[in-house]
N, C-alpha and C positions, 0 to 999 in steps of 0.2 A: 682377526687377531685372536678371537676366542678359540678357534679351531687350532691355531698354532700353540696356544697355551695348553690345551687339552692334549695335543699330540706330544708336546714336550713332557707333560706330566706323566703320560702313559709310558713314554720312553724311559723316564727315570724309574718308574715303578718296575717295569720289566727288567731293566738293567740291574736294579737292586736285588730282585729275586733270582736272577740268573747267576749272581756271584756266589750264592749259597749252594752247597753241594749236598745232595741227598744220597745217603748210603744205608742200605738195609732199613729204610723207613725213618732214618734219623737225619735231621738237618745239621750239617757241620758248618760252623761259621767260618768264613774265609779269613777272618782276623779277630783277635781278642786284644783287650788292653790289660797289661800287667805292669804295675809300678809306673803308671803313666806312659808306658811304651807300648806301641802297637806291635803285636806279634802276629805273623802271618802263618797260615796253615802250611806246614812244611810237607806233611804227608800223613797218611792214615792206613790202617789195616784192621782186619778183624781177627781178634784173638779167639782161636778155636781150641777146644779141648775135646779130643776124640772127634765126634761128629757134631758137637754142639757149638754154636756161635755164642761166645760168652760176652764180649764187649767189642766196641770199636775203639781202638787206641789211636789217638791223634797227637802229633807233635806240632807245637807252635813255637816259632823262633823269630828273632828280629831279622835274620838274614837266612837265605836258603842254605841248608846243611845237607850235604849229599853223602857223607861218610860218617861212620861211627866215631872215628878219630876226631873229625872236625867237631862233632857234637860234644864229645867228652872234653875236648880242649877249649871249646867256646865258653867264654866267661860271661856271656850275656844272659838276660832273663829267658826262661823257657817255660812252657806249660805242656804237661802231659794230661790229656783229657781221656777219660774212659766213659763211654756211653754204653750202659749195660743193656744187652739184648736178651739175655737169658731170663726166664721167669723169676728165678731166685738163685743167688750165689751166697752160700754161707760165709759169714765173716771169717770163720776158721780156715776155709779154703783160700780166701784171699790172703790172709796173714801167712799161711803156709807157702803160698806161691811167692809172696814177697821174700820170705825167709830163704826159700830155695834160690831165688834170684840173687840175693845178697851172697849166699854161700857159693854160688857158681861164678859170680863176677867180681865180688869184693870180699873174698874170704877173710881177709884181715880185719874187716869191719863187722862181719856177721857176729851177732851176739853182743855187740857193744852197747853201751848205755844209750847212744843216740839212735841206734836201730831199734832197741826196745821201746824207746819213747815214741818213735815213729809208728811202730806196729801197734802200740797202745791207743793210737788215735782212731783205729777202726774197731768200733764197738757194736756195730749192727750189721745185719745181712744186707745185701744189695739186691734190688729188684729191677725188673725190666723198666726202663725209662730213667733210672737213677743216673746222675752224672757226677763223677768223681774227678776233681781237678787236683793235680799235683803241681804246684807252682815252685819252680826252681829259680830263685832270685839270684841276681848277679852277686849279691853280698854273701851268698852261700846259705841263705835261709830256705828251708823247705816248708811249704804251707800246704795243708790238705783241706779240701772242702768237699762236702756232699750236698748236691742240689743248692749251691750258692750259700750254704751254711758252713762257716769255718769250723773245722774239727780241731785244728791246732797248728802250732808252728814249732819247728825244731831248727835252731840255728846251728848248722854244721855244713861247711863246704864239702867235707868228705862224704857226708850223707847225700847231699845233692848229686854229686857225681855218681855215687853208688846206685841211687834211684834211677838215674838215667841209664846206667849200665845194665840194669835189669832188662830194659827194653832194647838197648843198642849195643851191649857189651859182646864179648867173644862167645858167650853162651847165653844168648837171649832167651826169654820166655817162649818166643815163637819167631822162627826165622822169617816167615812170611810177613808177620807184623813188623819186624825190624825193617825189612825192605820197603814196606809200605810207608812207615813213618819217615824213612829217608827219601821218600818221593820216587821210589824205583818201581812201583807197581802201577 
């Protein structure tokens, strides 16, 4: 009986570790909980700038999303997670990249009060190992956190859609990252 329990315990341990995914030395969780809803890893990709790997971008959603249109029209909770790989990314560069993403994919919202409030949440540089979560809640609230410490919240359904469009819109920050987040890589 003891051997059976040990075998069962080992099976559970191995099955649990097999469900996590390792990418570029970072463990990606197969699921996260947002707003008491379980969101599953939809897909991921590595954001590259020139030859540098900047971060792993992951999309979590309640149901599998395979197209940008489905993602942008889905009104469920979503999470975009950025696991930073580069030794240091200046906050000015991240803010500029977000600004460019808003301009390219949501020009009517670029420069608005809600975009300015969102950008003001990012007050420090990012270093290798940092994790930024952008939670896009079903009620339209955008919450940002750094290493599980909340940076702030901006209630705006327009902003939530625009943040998602930075990654999955018609002019995404990185085409390979977009395909990966949609589970196509």
